[in-house]
C-alpha positions as a printed Julia matrix, in Angstrom:
84×3 Matrix{Float64}:
   0.0    0.0     0.0
   1.27   3.45   -0.93
   1.81   5.65    2.1
   1.32   9.33    1.32
   3.53  11.85    3.1
   1.96  14.06    5.75
   1.65  17.61    4.39
   4.23  19.86    6.06
   1.68  22.25    7.6
  -1.17  19.84    8.32
  -2.96  20.65   11.6
  -5.72  19.14   13.67
  -8.23  21.27   15.58
  -7.79  21.63   19.33
 -10.1   22.9    22.07
  -8.64  26.42   21.9
  -8.34  26.61   18.09
  -9.41  29.68   16.17
 -11.18  28.43   13.03
 -10.61  29.91    9.58
 -12.4   29.67    6.27
  -9.99  30.42    3.4
 -11.94  31.51    0.29
 -10.04  32.22   -2.94
  -7.27  30.28   -1.17
  -4.79  30.0    -4.03
  -1.8   27.99   -2.89
  -2.42  28.92    0.75
  -0.71  32.23    1.49
  -3.41  33.43    3.9
  -3.5   30.12    5.77
   0.3   30.1     5.97
   0.28  33.62    7.4
  -2.19  32.67   10.12
  -0.32  29.44   10.87
   2.92  31.42   11.19
   1.24  33.88   13.57
  -0.04  31.3    16.06
  -0.47  27.53   16.47
  -4.06  28.21   17.58
  -5.25  28.97   14.03
  -6.87  26.08   12.17
  -8.33  26.19    8.66
 -11.66  24.34    8.6
 -12.04  24.55    4.83
 -10.42  26.26    1.87
 -12.0   26.85   -1.54
 -10.0   27.41   -4.72
 -11.25  27.36   -8.32
  -7.88  26.79  -10.0
  -7.05  23.04   -9.89
  -3.27  23.56   -9.86
  -3.46  26.03   -6.96
  -5.84  23.71   -5.07
  -3.41  20.81   -5.55
  -0.57  22.95   -4.21
  -2.71  23.92   -1.21
  -3.56  20.27   -0.5
   0.1   19.22   -0.74
   1.02  21.84    1.85
  -1.95  21.91    4.24
  -3.8   18.64    3.65
  -7.02  17.68    1.89
  -9.18  20.46    3.33
  -9.37  22.4     0.06
 -12.38  22.23   -2.25
 -11.31  22.5    -5.88
 -14.08  24.42   -7.62
 -16.14  27.57   -7.43
 -17.55  28.9    -4.18
 -21.05  28.54   -5.64
 -20.46  24.83   -6.36
 -18.98  24.33   -2.88
 -22.0   25.96   -1.23
 -24.35  23.7    -3.21
 -22.41  20.48   -2.55
 -21.4   20.8     1.11
 -22.68  22.12    4.4
 -20.67  25.12    5.55
 -18.68  24.65    8.77
 -20.47  25.6    12.0
 -18.99  28.59   13.82
 -19.13  29.68   17.41
 -18.35  33.19   18.57
């Protein structure tokens, strides 16, 4: 069985995590900036229309990126629940 490498910036949510939604995510610059600022930040979902950019995001941060338009994402998935 092929074992895939763990993405270098993959994170799991913790009790004190601050959740992010990265729209127009590209290759993940915004997520990287938040992750560099604090280990508390956690991206729940990212959405990117360009397949190459979405693949780059997934290779870096894990499979939390939806490759397609925001409209398609909203129609195909339930948005993450947020607490304030």
